[in-house]
C-alpha positions as CSV (number, residue, x, y, z in Angstrom):
1,M,14.0,13.4,13.7
2,T,12.6,11.2,12.6
3,R,8.5,10.2,13.2
4,M,8.7,6.8,14.5
5,V,5.3,5.0,14.4
6,K,4.0,1.1,15.0
7,C,3.6,-0.2,11.5
8,V,1.0,-1.9,11.3
9,R,1.8,-4.5,9.1
10,L,5.5,-4.9,9.7
11,G,4.9,-4.8,13.5
12,Q,7.2,-3.2,14.7
13,E,8.5,-0.1,15.6
14,L,10.1,1.5,12.3
15,P,10.6,5.6,10.5
16,G,6.6,6.8,9.3
17,L,5.7,9.0,6.7
18,E,7.0,12.2,6.1
19,R,3.7,13.3,5.2
20,I,0.2,11.4,5.0
21,P,0.5,9.8,1.3
22,Y,-2.6,9.3,0.4
23,P,-6.1,11.8,0.6
24,G,-9.2,10.9,3.1
25,E,-9.3,9.3,6.2
26,L,-7.6,6.6,5.0
27,G,-4.5,9.0,4.1
28,R,-4.2,9.4,7.8
29,R,-5.2,5.9,8.9
30,I,-1.6,4.9,5.9
31,Y,0.4,8.0,8.2
32,E,0.0,7.2,11.7
33,N,-0.5,3.0,11.7
34,V,2.4,2.4,8.7
35,S,5.8,2.6,7.9
36,Q,8.4,4.2,5.0
37,Q,9.6,0.8,4.9
38,A,5.9,-1.3,4.8
39,W,4.7,1.9,2.2
40,Q,7.5,1.0,0.1
41,E,6.2,-2.6,-0.4
42,W,2.6,-0.9,-1.0
43,I,4.4,0.6,-4.1
44,R,5.9,-2.3,-4.7
45,H,2.8,-4.2,-5.4
46,Q,0.4,-1.5,-6.3
47,T,2.8,-1.3,-9.3
48,M,2.6,-4.6,-9.9
49,L,-1.7,-4.4,-9.5
50,I,-1.4,-1.7,-12.8
51,N,0.7,-4.2,-14.7
52,E,-0.9,-7.2,-14.2
53,Y,-5.1,-6.1,-15.1
54,R,-2.9,-3.0,-16.8
55,L,-4.9,-0.9,-14.2
56,T,-5.0,3.0,-15.6
57,P,-4.5,4.9,-12.5
58,I,-6.8,8.2,-13.1
59,D,-9.7,5.7,-14.3
60,P,-12.3,6.5,-11.0
61,Q,-12.9,2.5,-11.6
62,A,-8.9,1.5,-10.9
63,R,-8.8,4.3,-8.3
64,K,-11.4,2.3,-6.1
65,F,-10.0,-1.0,-6.2
66,L,-6.2,-0.2,-5.5
67,E,-7.9,1.7,-2.8
68,G,-9.9,-1.4,-1.2
69,E,-6.6,-3.2,-2.0
70,M,-4.1,-1.2,-0.3
71,E,-7.0,-0.7,3.1
72,K,-6.8,-4.9,3.1
73,F,-2.7,-4.7,2.2
74,F,-2.3,-2.3,5.8
75,F,-5.9,-3.3,7.7
76,G,-7.1,-5.9,6.4
77,S,-6.2,-9.5,5.8
78,G,-3.6,-8.6,2.6
79,S,-4.3,-7.9,-1.0
80,H,-3.9,-10.7,-2.5
81,L,-2.3,-12.0,-5.8
82,P,-3.4,-11.5,-9.3
83,E,-4.2,-15.7,-10.6
84,G,-1.6,-16.7,-12.3
85,Y,1.2,-14.1,-11.4
86,K,4.4,-15.7,-11.5
87,P,6.8,-12.7,-9.9
88,P,10.0,-11.9,-12.4
89,E,12.9,-13.7,-12.0
90,S,15.7,-11.8,-10.8
């Protein structure tokens, strides 16, 4: 049976994540409050941030930046797009 959560990002009761996606307290909060759909939105957003800012995810400063953006994306005012970002044309 699928675990359901009231998704803080999408405001609906949706299927939750199967496991904690990130270490620590933030990962636990995400597991308890974020749907699979919202997590996939974050993965796409995070990929865009990594590409646009040319981040190296193993760099501690990049990880700290991405963690802060993740916190804002799910529980704050939202993670903002890089200045001048233009999404790729479909």
